[in-house]
C-alpha positions as a Markdown table, in Angstrom:
| # | Residue | x | y | z |
|---|---|---|---|---|
| 1 | Met | 28.3 | -9.9 | 5.2 |
| 2 | Pro | 26.8 | -7.6 | 2.6 |
| 3 | Gly | 28.6 | -4.4 | 1.8 |
| 4 | Pro | 27.3 | -0.8 | 2.2 |
| 5 | Asp | 23.9 | -0.1 | 0.7 |
| 6 | Pro | 24.4 | 1.8 | -2.6 |
| 7 | Leu | 21.3 | 4.0 | -1.6 |
| 8 | Asp | 23.1 | 5.2 | 1.6 |
| 9 | Asp | 24.7 | 8.1 | -0.4 |
| 10 | Ala | 21.4 | 9.0 | -2.0 |
| 11 | Val | 19.7 | 9.2 | 1.4 |
| 12 | Glu | 22.5 | 11.4 | 2.8 |
| 13 | Arg | 22.2 | 13.7 | -0.3 |
| 14 | Met | 18.4 | 13.7 | 0.1 |
| 15 | Leu | 18.7 | 14.8 | 3.7 |
| 16 | Ser | 20.8 | 17.7 | 2.4 |
| 17 | Gly | 18.0 | 18.8 | 0.1 |
| 18 | Asp | 19.0 | 17.1 | -3.2 |
| 19 | Glu | 15.8 | 16.6 | -5.2 |
| 20 | Ala | 17.4 | 14.2 | -7.6 |
| 21 | Ala | 18.5 | 12.0 | -4.7 |
| 22 | Phe | 14.9 | 12.1 | -3.3 |
| 23 | Arg | 13.6 | 10.8 | -6.6 |
| 24 | Leu | 16.2 | 8.0 | -6.5 |
| 25 | Val | 15.2 | 7.0 | -3.0 |
| 26 | Tyr | 11.5 | 7.2 | -3.8 |
| 27 | Arg | 11.9 | 5.0 | -6.8 |
| 28 | Asp | 13.7 | 2.4 | -4.7 |
| 29 | Val | 11.2 | 2.4 | -1.8 |
| 30 | Gln | 7.8 | 3.1 | -3.4 |
| 31 | Pro | 7.2 | -0.3 | -5.2 |
| 32 | Arg | 7.9 | -2.4 | -2.1 |
| 33 | Leu | 6.0 | 0.0 | 0.2 |
| 34 | Leu | 3.0 | -0.2 | -2.2 |
| 35 | Arg | 3.1 | -4.0 | -2.2 |
| 36 | Tyr | 3.2 | -4.0 | 1.6 |
| 37 | Leu | 0.3 | -1.5 | 1.9 |
| 38 | Thr | -1.7 | -3.6 | -0.6 |
| 39 | Val | -1.7 | -6.4 | 1.9 |
| 40 | Leu | -2.9 | -4.1 | 4.7 |
| 41 | Val | -5.6 | -2.0 | 2.9 |
| 42 | Gly | -6.2 | -3.7 | -0.5 |
| 43 | Val | -5.3 | -2.8 | -4.1 |
| 44 | Gly | -7.9 | 0.0 | -4.3 |
| 45 | Asp | -6.6 | 2.0 | -1.4 |
| 46 | Ala | -2.9 | 1.2 | -1.3 |
| 47 | Glu | -1.8 | 4.1 | -3.5 |
| 48 | Asp | -3.7 | 6.7 | -1.5 |
| 49 | Val | -2.3 | 5.4 | 1.7 |
| 50 | Ala | 1.2 | 5.4 | 0.2 |
| 51 | Ser | 0.7 | 9.0 | -0.9 |
| 52 | Glu | -0.3 | 10.0 | 2.6 |
| 53 | Ala | 2.8 | 8.2 | 4.0 |
| 54 | Trp | 5.1 | 10.0 | 1.6 |
| 55 | Ala | 3.5 | 13.3 | 2.3 |
| 56 | Gln | 4.1 | 12.8 | 6.0 |
| 57 | Ala | 7.7 | 11.6 | 5.4 |
| 58 | Phe | 8.5 | 14.6 | 3.3 |
| 59 | Arg | 6.9 | 16.9 | 5.9 |
| 60 | Asp | 8.9 | 15.3 | 8.7 |
| 61 | Leu | 12.2 | 14.6 | 6.8 |
| 62 | Asp | 14.1 | 16.9 | 9.1 |
| 63 | Arg | 13.3 | 14.5 | 12.0 |
| 64 | Phe | 15.0 | 11.5 | 10.3 |
| 65 | Ser | 18.6 | 10.6 | 10.6 |
| 66 | Gly | 20.2 | 7.4 | 9.4 |
| 67 | Asp | 21.1 | 5.3 | 6.4 |
| 68 | Ala | 19.0 | 3.8 | 3.6 |
| 69 | Asp | 17.8 | 0.8 | 5.5 |
| 70 | Gly | 16.7 | 3.1 | 8.4 |
| 71 | Phe | 14.9 | 5.3 | 5.9 |
| 72 | Arg | 13.1 | 2.3 | 4.4 |
| 73 | Gly | 12.0 | 1.2 | 7.9 |
| 74 | Trp | 11.0 | 4.8 | 8.8 |
| 75 | Val | 8.8 | 5.2 | 5.7 |
| 76 | Thr | 7.3 | 1.7 | 6.1 |
| 77 | Thr | 6.4 | 2.5 | 9.7 |
| 78 | Ile | 4.7 | 5.7 | 8.6 |
| 79 | Gly | 2.9 | 3.8 | 5.9 |
| 80 | Arg | 1.8 | 1.1 | 8.4 |
| 81 | Asn | 0.4 | 3.8 | 10.7 |
| 82 | Arg | -1.4 | 5.5 | 7.9 |
| 83 | Ala | -2.8 | 2.1 | 6.8 |
| 84 | Met | -4.1 | 1.3 | 10.3 |
| 85 | Asp | -5.8 | 4.7 | 10.4 |
| 86 | His | -7.3 | 4.0 | 7.0 |
| 87 | Val | -8.6 | 0.6 | 8.1 |
| 88 | Arg | -10.2 | 2.1 | 11.2 |
| 89 | His | -11.8 | 4.9 | 9.2 |
| 90 | Arg | -13.0 | 2.5 | 6.6 |
| 91 | Asn | -14.6 | 0.3 | 9.2 |
| 92 | Arg | -16.5 | 3.2 | 10.6 |
| 93 | Arg | -17.9 | 4.2 | 7.2 |
| 94 | Pro | -21.4 | 3.1 | 6.3 |
| 95 | Val | -21.8 | 0.5 | 3.5 |
| 96 | Ser | -23.7 | 1.4 | 0.4 |
| 97 | His | -27.0 | -0.2 | 0.0 |
| 98 | Gln | -27.2 | 0.5 | -3.7 |
| 99 | Pro | -28.6 | -2.5 | -5.6 |
| 100 | Ala | -26.0 | -4.5 | -7.6 |
| 101 | Asp | -28.3 | -4.3 | -10.6 |
| 102 | Glu | -27.6 | -0.6 | -10.9 |
| 103 | Leu | -23.8 | -1.3 | -11.1 |
| 104 | Val | -24.0 | -3.9 | -13.9 |
| 105 | Asp | -23.7 | -1.5 | -16.8 |
| 106 | Leu | -20.8 | 0.5 | -15.4 |
| 107 | Pro | -17.7 | 0.3 | -17.5 |
| 108 | Asp | -14.8 | -1.7 | -16.2 |
| 109 | Pro | -11.8 | 0.6 | -15.7 |
| 110 | Val | -9.3 | -2.2 | -16.2 |
| 111 | Asp | -7.8 | -2.6 | -19.6 |
| 112 | Val | -7.1 | -6.3 | -19.7 |
| 113 | Glu | -4.7 | -5.9 | -22.7 |
| 114 | Val | -2.4 | -3.7 | -20.6 |
| 115 | Asp | -2.1 | -6.0 | -17.7 |
| 116 | Ser | 0.9 | -8.3 | -18.0 |
| 117 | Leu | 1.2 | -11.9 | -16.8 |
| 118 | Gly | 3.8 | -10.9 | -14.2 |
| 119 | Arg | 1.5 | -8.4 | -12.7 |
| 120 | Val | -1.3 | -10.9 | -12.5 |
| 121 | Gln | 1.0 | -13.4 | -10.8 |
| 122 | Ser | 2.2 | -10.7 | -8.4 |
| 123 | Glu | -1.3 | -9.6 | -7.5 |
| 124 | Ala | -2.3 | -13.3 | -6.9 |
| 125 | Ala | 0.7 | -13.7 | -4.6 |
| 126 | Ile | -0.1 | -10.5 | -2.7 |
| 127 | Arg | -3.8 | -11.7 | -2.4 |
| 128 | Leu | -2.6 | -15.1 | -1.1 |
| 129 | Ile | -0.4 | -13.4 | 1.5 |
| 130 | Gly | -3.2 | -11.0 | 2.4 |
| 131 | Ser | -5.5 | -14.0 | 3.1 |
| 132 | Leu | -3.2 | -15.0 | 6.1 |
| 133 | Pro | -3.8 | -13.7 | 9.6 |
| 134 | Arg | -2.6 | -10.1 | 9.7 |
| 135 | Asp | 0.5 | -10.7 | 11.9 |
| 136 | Gln | 1.7 | -13.5 | 9.6 |
| 137 | Ala | 0.9 | -11.5 | 6.4 |
| 138 | Glu | 2.8 | -8.4 | 7.7 |
| 139 | Ala | 5.7 | -10.4 | 8.9 |
| 140 | Ile | 6.1 | -12.1 | 5.5 |
| 141 | Met | 5.7 | -8.8 | 3.6 |
| 142 | Leu | 8.3 | -7.0 | 5.7 |
| 143 | Arg | 10.8 | -9.9 | 5.8 |
| 144 | Thr | 10.6 | -11.5 | 2.4 |
| 145 | Val | 9.0 | -8.9 | 0.1 |
| 146 | Leu | 10.4 | -5.7 | 1.5 |
| 147 | Gly | 13.6 | -7.4 | 2.7 |
| 148 | Phe | 13.8 | -6.1 | 6.2 |
| 149 | Asp | 15.8 | -8.0 | 8.8 |
| 150 | Ala | 13.9 | -9.2 | 11.9 |
| 151 | Pro | 14.9 | -6.3 | 14.2 |
| 152 | Thr | 13.8 | -3.7 | 11.7 |
| 153 | Ala | 10.5 | -5.5 | 11.0 |
| 154 | Ala | 10.0 | -5.8 | 14.8 |
| 155 | Arg | 10.4 | -2.1 | 15.2 |
| 156 | Ile | 7.9 | -1.4 | 12.5 |
| 157 | Leu | 5.4 | -3.8 | 14.0 |
| 158 | Gly | 6.1 | -3.0 | 17.7 |
| 159 | Lys | 7.0 | -6.6 | 18.4 |
| 160 | Arg | 10.1 | -8.5 | 19.3 |
| 161 | Pro | 12.3 | -9.9 | 16.5 |
| 162 | Gly | 11.6 | -13.5 | 17.6 |
| 163 | Ala | 7.9 | -12.9 | 17.4 |
| 164 | Val | 8.3 | -11.6 | 13.8 |
| 165 | Arg | 10.4 | -14.5 | 12.8 |
| 166 | Ala | 7.9 | -16.9 | 14.2 |
| 167 | Ala | 4.9 | -15.2 | 12.5 |
| 168 | Ala | 6.8 | -15.2 | 9.2 |
| 169 | His | 7.6 | -18.9 | 9.6 |
| 170 | Arg | 4.0 | -19.8 | 10.4 |
| 171 | Gly | 2.8 | -17.8 | 7.5 |
| 172 | Leu | 5.2 | -19.3 | 5.0 |
| 173 | Lys | 4.2 | -22.8 | 6.2 |
| 174 | Gln | 0.5 | -21.8 | 5.7 |
| 175 | Leu | 1.3 | -20.5 | 2.2 |
| 176 | Ala | 3.2 | -23.7 | 1.3 |
| 177 | Lys | 0.3 | -25.8 | 2.5 |
| 178 | Arg | -2.2 | -23.8 | 0.5 |
| 179 | Leu | -0.1 | -23.9 | -2.6 |
| 180 | Ser | 0.3 | -27.7 | -2.4 |
| 181 | Glu | -3.4 | -28.1 | -2.1 |
| 182 | Glu | -4.2 | -26.1 | -5.3 |
| 183 | Pro | -4.8 | -28.1 | -8.4 |
């Protein structure tokens, strides 16, 4: 049985108004939240959705009580809700009918020299997970990438723990199959 989460103290201090503790908690939660949101909304929109989630969490911080794991779950739930709102909004927006020829000469904002091999591999893994059915992708992200237990992931998704475990299992089997088929 694992010991107490070292971030529990920081969450307690954060709830008392300690800005340094908030930074510590943010640095722990943000990278995993961003990876999860990338699966839901894509690379281009994940940071914006995460910012909206943190803004809401900061605004509603007085409503939260609990430990570090509870805080991670609370922020992830807020992030998921913001992501679902974003997807609904994006699906209602009209698509640009600008010819692709006009876009050819636009500069590429990505500096290839700056990207590292680890980042490329992480992005490939996130894309592969993102290609699964959404229930499986979310279950895998919450359970394996963000490290939530089944009951916490179930609360975030509004499902039962057994359904989350089953979706994660099916998704992992699909990933294993796809990886074994790649050259």
